[in-house]
N, C-alpha and C positions, 0 to 999 in steps of 0.2 A: 400606732392605733390609739384613738382617743378613748377616754374613760367611758364616754357614752357608748361607743362601739363594743367595748369590753363588757359593759353591763348588759347590753342587748344580747350579746352572744352567750353570756352566762345564763340569762333568763331563758333563752332558747334551748340551752342544754339541760335545763332543770329536769325535764322529762327523761332525758337520757340518764341522768344521775340516779333517778329512782329505779329505772330499769336495770342499771348495773347492780344496785343493791338487791333488787329482787332476784336477779340471776345468781347472786352469791348467797341467797337464802337469808338475807338480813331484812327483818320486818320492822314496822313502825313500833312494835312493842319492845324491841331490843333497846337496852339503855345506851348503846353506842351508835345508834342509827344516825343521830344528828352529828356526832363526831365524824363519822365516815363521810357524811354528806359535805361537811365543811372541808375535810381533807381533799375531796374531789374538786370542790370549788377553788380552793387555793392552788391545787396542781394545775388546773386549766388556766387560771389567772397567770401563773408563772410561765406556762407554755406560751401564752399570748404575748408576753413581754418581748419575745424574740421576733415578732412580726410587725411590720409597718402598717399593714392594712388587714381588715377583717377577711377580705377575699383571699389573701395569701395564707392566712391561718386556716381557713376552711379548705383550701386546696391541699395544704399539708396534712390536715387532720380531717379527712372525710368521716362521716358518722361511724362507719365500721372500725376504722383505726382508732378513733377517739374512744369508742366503746371498749375495745380491746385493751388499750392503755389504762383506762380507768378501772377496768375489771382487775388487771394485774396489780394496780395500786391498792384496791380494796383487799385483794387476797393477801398482799404483803402486810397491810395494816392489821388484818385479822390474825395473821400468823404471829406478828409481834405482840398483839394483845393477848393471844392465847399463851405465848411463852412467858409473858410477864405474870399472868394469872397463875400459871403453873409454878413459877419460882416463888411466888408469894404464899402458896399454900403450905401451911405447916404440916409436919408429919402427924399422923394419928398415933394414939397410944400404942396400938398393936404394932405399927411400923417402927416406932421408937424402941419398943421392947425387943423387937427382932434384930434391929441393926445396932443398937447401943453396945451389947456385949461383944459383937464381932469387931467393932471399931476400937474398943477399949483394951482388949486382950492382944498383945503383940504376938504371943505364941499361936493363938488361933488364926491371926492374920497370916502368919508364915505357913501354917498348915493348909489353910485355904488356898493360898497362892501355889504351893507345891502340888496340891491336888489338881488344880486347874491346869498347871503345866503338864502334869502326867496325862491328864485327859486329852489335851491338845496334841501331845506327842503320840498318843495311841491312835489317833484318827488317821485314816487313810487319805491320800491326796484328794480323792474325789468327794470325800465327805466334808 
């Protein structure tokens, strides 16, 4: 497939990209809107590399299938982004004051572990 055909197909898919983002509730105001749009363009470009002609690519990726694959790509990117943001959030003072003594005192850790073990053993199989 020539670069001209690839560019033409990417321009034709631009409306589809925006619909995928709208379906995933990503709006123009979100700071990661352009990043996700670029991720989709790169993914489609990489998928095009495997085909010799534009017609064979369009046969392998009809609009419904392309929409579904792009939607899952965006969901995956959002999941990764959410996980990174969650890991980068520091604990608040109240969370630190609650967890710090539990982690520092080894006797408290042993008592807590034993308490949980007793609790689990006391449960019935259906619970």
